[in-house]
N, C-alpha and C positions, 0 to 999 in steps of 0.2 A: 201666408206662405203659398197657398194654393193659387192665388191670383198672380203672385210673382212667377210661379212655375208656368202658369198659362201664358204670361208675357214672354217667357223664354221660348215656349213652343211657337208663339206667333213670330218671334224674331227668326227662329229656325225656318219657318215656312217662307218668310220673306227672303231670307238668305238663299234658300234653295232655288228660288225663282230669279233672283237678281244677280247673283255672283257669276263670274265669267267662266270658270273652268271647274274641272272635277275636284281638284285638290282644295280649292277655297270653299266649295260647297260641302265637301267632306268635313273640313275644319269647322265650318259654321254648324253643321249638323251634330257633330260630336260634342262640341263644347256646350251648345244650348240644350241638346237633348239630355246630357248628363246633369246639367244644372237645373233644368226644368223638371226632370223626373225626381231628382233628389228633393227639390223644393216642394213638389206636390206630395211626396210621401212624408216629408217632415210636417207639412200642413195636416195630413191625415193623422199623424201621430199626436199632434197637439190638439186636434179636434176630438180625438177618441180618448185621450187621457192615457195614463199608464195601464197597460193591459198586456195580455200574452200576445195579442196581434201586433202590438208595438215592437216587440222583439223580432217578430218576423219581418216587419217593415225595415227595421234597423239592419237586418241581415241582407235584405234586398238592396238597401242603400249601399252597403259595403260592397256587395257583388257588382252593382252598377259602377261604382267608383273605380273598381279594378278592371272590369271586363270591357267597358266602353272605350277607354283610351287604348287598350291593348288591341282590340279588334279594329279600331280606326287606324292605328299604325300598321297593322297587318294588311288591311285593305289598301292603304295608300302605297305601301311598299310593293304589293302585288301589282298595282296599277302602273307604278313606275317601271317595274321589271317587264311588264307586258308591253310597254312602249308608249303609254299615255304621257305626253309632255305637258309640263305646267305652262300657264300663260306667261309669255316672255315679259320681263320687266322692262320698263322704259317705253313700251308701245302703248297705243290707245287700247284701253280695255274694251271699248265699243266694237273694235274690229274683231274681237275674239268671242263675242256673245253669240250664242246659237239661239236663233228664234225658232221655236217650235209652234206650229200652227195649232196644235191641239191644246197647248198650255195657255197661250195668251189670246187665242181666238182671232188672229189676223190672217186674212187671206193673202196669198202670195201676190195678188194684184195691188194690194194696199201697201206692201212693203216698199220702202225707199231704196233705190239701187245705190250702190257705192261708187258709181262711175261719175 
């Protein structure tokens, strides 16, 4: 279970770097972080066995299952009301990807122009 949770966290990291806009990144982060966190905590429960700490982890799992989707919805609604537009459907996603020099380590002279 801990390995599965780690794989979910890896998918979250890849999604944050590769997806084109705020809303798709938020979606990937919310789904994978919830599933990854719950999987890792279930793995800790199975590794530890039935104990008082298992009850605490079960409560944290329930809390994550409720709070993470609600906060993701609130963040996305606030972003939409603030004016952040989603990536338009039917257009090339590559046209909307923002390249950040600090994240991918590409200098502006190495970037391909769209002209």
